[in-house]
C-alpha positions in Angstrom: 82.1 -224.0 272.8 83.9 -222.2 275.4 84.8 -218.8 275.5 88.1 -219.0 276.4 90.6 -221.2 274.9 94.2 -222.3 275.7 96.9 -222.8 272.9 100.3 -224.0 273.8 103.6 -223.6 271.8 106.8 -224.7 271.6 109.9 -223.4 269.7 113.2 -224.8 269.9 116.1 -222.1 270.3 117.5 -222.6 266.5 114.1 -221.5 265.5 114.0 -218.5 268.1 117.7 -217.6 267.2 116.8 -217.6 263.2 113.7 -215.3 264.1 115.9 -213.0 266.2 117.9 -212.3 263.4 115.4 -211.9 260.7 114.1 -209.2 262.9 117.3 -207.2 262.4 116.1 -206.4 259.1 113.1 -204.8 260.9 114.7 -203.0 263.6 116.8 -201.2 261.1 113.7 -200.1 259.3 111.9 -198.8 262.4 115.1 -197.0 263.9 115.0 -195.6 260.1 111.0 -194.6 260.0 111.5 -193.7 263.6 114.5 -191.1 262.8 112.7 -189.9 259.6 109.0 -189.2 262.0 111.0 -187.1 264.6 113.2 -185.0 261.8 109.6 -184.9 259.7 108.0 -184.0 263.1 110.4 -180.8 263.8 109.6 -179.5 260.6 106.0 -179.7 260.7 105.8 -178.2 264.3 108.4 -175.0 263.6 106.5 -174.6 260.0 103.0 -175.1 262.2 104.2 -172.5 264.8 105.4 -170.0 262.5 102.9 -170.2 260.6 100.6 -169.5 264.0 102.7 -166.3 265.1 102.8 -164.9 261.6 98.8 -165.1 261.3 98.4 -164.1 265.0 100.0 -160.5 263.9 98.2 -160.3 260.9 94.4 -160.9 261.8 92.0 -158.5 261.2 88.5 -158.4 263.1 85.9 -157.9 260.6 82.0 -156.9 261.2 79.9 -160.3 260.1 76.6 -158.1 259.1 78.2 -156.7 255.8 81.2 -158.0 253.3 84.1 -155.4 253.1 86.0 -155.6 250.0 88.9 -154.1 251.2 89.0 -157.2 253.2 89.1 -159.3 250.4 91.8 -161.8 250.5 93.4 -160.7 254.2 93.3 -163.2 257.1 90.2 -162.6 259.2 88.4 -163.1 262.4 84.6 -163.0 263.0 82.3 -164.5 265.1 78.3 -164.6 264.2 75.7 -167.1 264.4 75.7 -170.1 261.7 72.3 -170.6 260.4 71.3 -172.5 257.3 67.6 -173.0 255.8 68.3 -176.6 255.3 66.9 -179.5 256.9 69.2 -182.7 256.6 67.6 -186.0 255.7 68.7 -189.3 256.4 67.4 -191.3 253.7 67.1 -194.5 255.2 65.8 -194.0 258.4 63.5 -190.4 257.4 65.4 -188.8 260.4 66.0 -185.3 259.7 66.9 -182.1 261.3 67.5 -178.2 260.4 70.9 -178.6 261.1 74.7 -177.7 259.8 75.7 -181.2 260.2 73.7 -185.0 260.9 75.6 -188.0 261.7 74.6 -191.1 261.8 76.3 -193.8 264.1 76.1 -197.6 263.3 77.2 -200.1 266.0 77.0 -204.1 266.3 76.7 -206.2 268.8 80.0 -209.1 267.9 82.3 -211.3 269.1 85.5 -209.9 270.0 89.0 -211.7 270.3 91.2 -210.9 272.9 94.7 -212.8 273.0 96.8 -212.5 276.1 100.3 -215.1 276.0 103.0 -216.2 278.6 106.1 -217.4 277.8 108.2 -219.4 279.8 112.1 -220.2 278.9 113.0 -223.7 279.1 116.9 -225.5 279.6 118.6 -225.6 276.1 117.0 -222.1 274.6 114.0 -222.8 273.7 110.2 -221.7 274.7 106.8 -222.6 275.6 104.0 -220.0 275.0 101.0 -220.3 276.4 98.3 -218.1 274.8 94.6 -217.7 275.8 92.1 -216.7 273.8 88.9 -214.8 275.1 85.7 -214.4 273.9 83.6 -211.6 274.3 80.4 -210.0 272.9 80.3 -205.8 272.7 78.8 -203.0 270.9 81.4 -201.9 268.6 80.9 -199.6 265.2 83.8 -201.6 263.5 83.6 -204.9 261.9 85.4 -207.7 263.9 86.3 -210.0 261.0 85.8 -214.1 262.5 88.3 -215.2 259.9 90.8 -213.7 262.2 89.8 -215.2 264.9 92.0 -218.2 266.4 88.7 -220.4 266.9 86.2 -218.9 264.6 83.8 -221.9 265.2 80.7 -220.5 267.6 82.3 -217.1 267.3 80.8 -216.2 263.9 80.0 -212.1 263.1 78.0 -210.8 260.3 80.6 -210.1 257.4 79.5 -206.9 256.9 76.9 -204.0 258.8 73.8 -204.0 257.2 74.2 -199.8 257.2 77.1 -197.7 257.5 78.0 -195.0 259.7 77.7 -191.5 258.2 77.8 -187.8 258.0 75.8 -185.0 256.1 76.6 -181.0 255.1 74.8 -178.2 254.5 75.5 -176.9 251.4 75.0 -173.5 252.7 75.3 -171.8 256.0 75.6 -168.4 256.8 77.7 -166.6 259.0 76.0 -163.3 258.7 76.4 -161.5 255.5 79.0 -164.3 254.7 79.3 -168.2 254.3 81.0 -171.0 255.2 83.5 -172.7 252.8 82.5 -176.3 252.9 86.4 -177.2 254.5 85.1 -174.9 257.6 81.6 -177.0 258.0 83.6 -180.2 257.7 85.6 -178.8 260.7 82.7 -178.4 262.9 82.4 -181.1 265.4 80.3 -180.1 268.6 78.0 -182.6 268.2 74.6 -182.9 270.6 72.8 -186.0 270.4 69.5 -186.1 268.3 66.9 -188.6 269.9 64.6 -190.8 267.7 61.3 -191.1 269.7 59.0 -192.2 266.9 59.0 -193.4 263.3 59.0 -190.4 261.2 56.1 -189.6 258.5 56.5 -191.5 255.2 59.9 -193.2 256.5 60.1 -196.8 255.6 62.0 -198.5 258.4 63.1 -202.3 257.9 61.3 -204.9 259.2 61.9 -205.3 263.1 63.2 -201.9 263.8 61.9 -200.2 266.8 62.8 -196.9 269.1 65.3 -197.7 271.9 66.7 -195.3 274.5 66.8 -192.0 271.6 68.1 -194.5 269.0 67.1 -197.0 266.5 67.5 -200.9 267.4 67.4 -203.9 265.1 66.9 -206.9 266.8 64.8 -209.0 268.7 64.8 -207.6 272.0 66.9 -204.5 273.0 67.1 -205.8 276.7 68.5 -209.1 275.5 70.9 -208.2 272.3 72.2 -211.2 269.8 75.2 -211.2 267.5 74.1 -209.2 264.6 71.6 -206.7 265.9 72.5 -203.0 265.7 71.5 -200.0 267.2 72.1 -196.5 265.3 71.9 -193.2 267.2 71.8 -189.7 265.4 73.4 -186.5 266.4 73.9 -182.8 265.0 75.8 -179.9 265.3 73.0 -177.0 265.8 73.0 -173.7 264.7 74.4 -171.4 266.7 77.5 -169.2 267.4 80.8 -169.6 265.5 84.2 -168.5 265.0 86.3 -168.1 262.7 90.0 -167.1 261.5 90.8 -167.5 257.7 90.9 -165.7 254.4 87.9 -163.6 253.3 87.5 -164.8 249.8 84.3 -162.3 248.6 81.1 -163.3 251.0 83.1 -167.0 252.0 86.6 -167.8 252.8 89.6 -169.7 251.5 92.8 -171.2 253.4 95.2 -168.1 254.3 98.7 -168.6 252.7 101.3 -167.3 255.2 104.9 -166.6 254.1 106.1 -169.7 256.6 104.8 -172.0 254.1 101.5 -173.0 255.9 97.9 -172.4 255.6 95.5 -171.2 258.3 91.6 -171.9 258.1 90.1 -172.8 261.5 86.6 -172.9 262.8 85.3 -173.3 266.6 81.7 -173.3 268.0 80.9 -170.1 270.5 82.3 -166.5 270.8 86.3 -166.9 270.9 88.4 -163.9 270.3 91.2 -164.4 267.5 93.8 -164.5 269.8 92.5 -166.8 272.4 91.9 -169.0 268.7 95.6 -168.7 267.6 96.7 -169.6 271.5 94.5 -172.8 271.8 96.1 -173.8 268.0 99.5 -173.4 269.1 99.2 -175.3 272.5 97.8 -178.0 270.3 100.4 -178.1 267.9 102.3 -178.3 271.0 100.8 -181.5 272.0 101.0 -183.1 268.8 104.7 -182.2 268.5 105.7 -183.9 272.1 102.9 -187.0 271.0 105.0 -187.8 267.9 108.3 -187.1 269.5 107.4 -190.0 272.1 106.3 -192.0 268.9 109.4 -191.8 267.0 111.4 -192.4 270.5 109.4 -195.9 270.9 109.9 -196.9 266.9 113.6 -196.0 267.7 113.5 -197.9 271.1 111.7 -201.2 269.6 114.4 -200.7 266.8 117.3 -201.4 268.7 115.4 -204.2 270.8 115.4 -206.1 267.8 119.0 -205.6 266.9 119.7 -206.8 270.4 117.7 -209.7 270.3 119.5 -212.6 269.3 122.5 -211.6 272.4 119.4 -212.6 274.3 118.5 -215.7 272.6 122.0 -216.8 272.7 122.6 -216.4 276.2 118.9 -218.1 276.8 120.6 -221.6 276.6 120.6 -220.7 280.5 117.5 -219.2 281.0 118.8 -217.7 284.0 122.2 -215.9 281.5 119.3 -215.4 279.0 117.2 -213.0 281.3 120.1 -211.2 282.5 121.2 -210.4 278.9 118.0 -209.3 277.8 117.6 -206.9 280.7 120.8 -205.3 279.8 120.4 -205.2 276.0 116.7 -203.4 277.1 118.0 -200.8 279.1 121.1 -200.5 276.6 118.4 -200.0 273.9 116.5 -197.6 275.7 119.4 -195.4 276.4 120.6 -195.5 272.3 117.3 -195.0 271.5 117.1 -191.7 273.7 120.3 -190.4 272.6 119.6 -191.3 268.6 115.8 -189.5 269.2 117.9 -186.3 271.3 120.4 -186.4 268.8 117.9 -186.5 265.6 115.4 -183.6 267.6 119.0 -181.3 268.0 120.4 -181.7 264.3 116.5 -180.9 263.2 116.6 -177.9 265.8 120.1 -176.8 263.7 118.1 -176.9 260.6 114.8 -175.8 261.5 115.7 -173.5 264.2 119.1 -172.0 263.6 119.3 -170.0 266.0 118.0 -171.6 269.0 119.3 -175.1 267.8 122.9 -173.9 267.4 122.5 -171.9 270.6 121.6 -175.0 272.6 124.5 -176.8 271.0 126.8 -174.1 272.4 125.5 -174.5 275.8 125.6 -178.1 275.6 129.3 -178.1 274.5 130.4 -175.4 277.1 128.7 -177.4 279.8 130.7 -180.6 278.9 133.8 -178.7 278.6 133.5 -176.7 282.2 132.5 -179.9 283.5 135.8 -182.0 282.3 137.8 -179.1 283.2 136.2 -178.7 286.7 136.1 -182.6 287.2 139.8 -183.0 286.0 141.3 -180.5 288.3 143.3 -181.9 291.3 142.5 -180.8 294.8 144.7 -178.7 296.0 147.1 -180.5 298.7 146.4 -179.7 302.6 149.2 -178.0 303.6 
């Protein structure tokens, strides 16, 4: 069975036109989703920014060695070593660690299908598409379902993983005189590799399991993996210094509710000052805002592209005309998507940032007014 298969398919001009008109509905839906996403994102960004700035002005540094009742309910910051007496144990393999978090990552060697298509237009508006399906083997933590392959025969994968990836968290983690809440523990992600060199005492590994490169290998030969082989690696969030900002709730912590409407409860590894934690969180919020803006714009762009698709198909009776129309409608879709995205963001700013939004709109109108006025002035005639 070849690892690469080519399939040629043809579609008539009428079938393409039918699909293009059907795509108009999808295009409208994508535009609506993109607009809603952009509007929501601006509100989320402003709420998060105001929440963080409010917290930045309220946070109180506290000593970790004593629980001060006077700070109960306040937004506090502290840095201390996070420690636990618990030993986390993976019940399937007996791997253990005196750590805050223990993670088991499971990968399976599987077939993977990649698809590449090349489409050629034909005189009369039809299309011929040559699709190449390529099959390779890879390690993956996700199940590649053979049922979704174009050519399942000869590329069969197991239907499930023999073991799941998982994370164990310590139930009680102390930071000085305080204890971390489960939500704060779950935020810690500074994992370090936890090598497995020998079978732990008392552990019962499945038949054929062995250690390999600091992990556990289930299969005949790690040097020559076969489809269905499994490798398992462990890592842990070790005990050590952490810094947190949250509401003090007795000898533990909770989300701090701000007047801006958001909540604050964050923790990082290391000794990090409160102001630095807030600045990092604000920078992350800015990055997320721009990424979501890009995502919303792309959705709207694709939506307009689908709205104009019938024009390109209609012109494809003569392929050259279709290509020209397609390029033109693609540019128009891009410009319309940009205009709509900017308009939605501007309106959202007026709603969520009234002072800034209105100021920007006034400046924009003023710039247009003076621009048109300057452009419309007649040049003085030479004497």
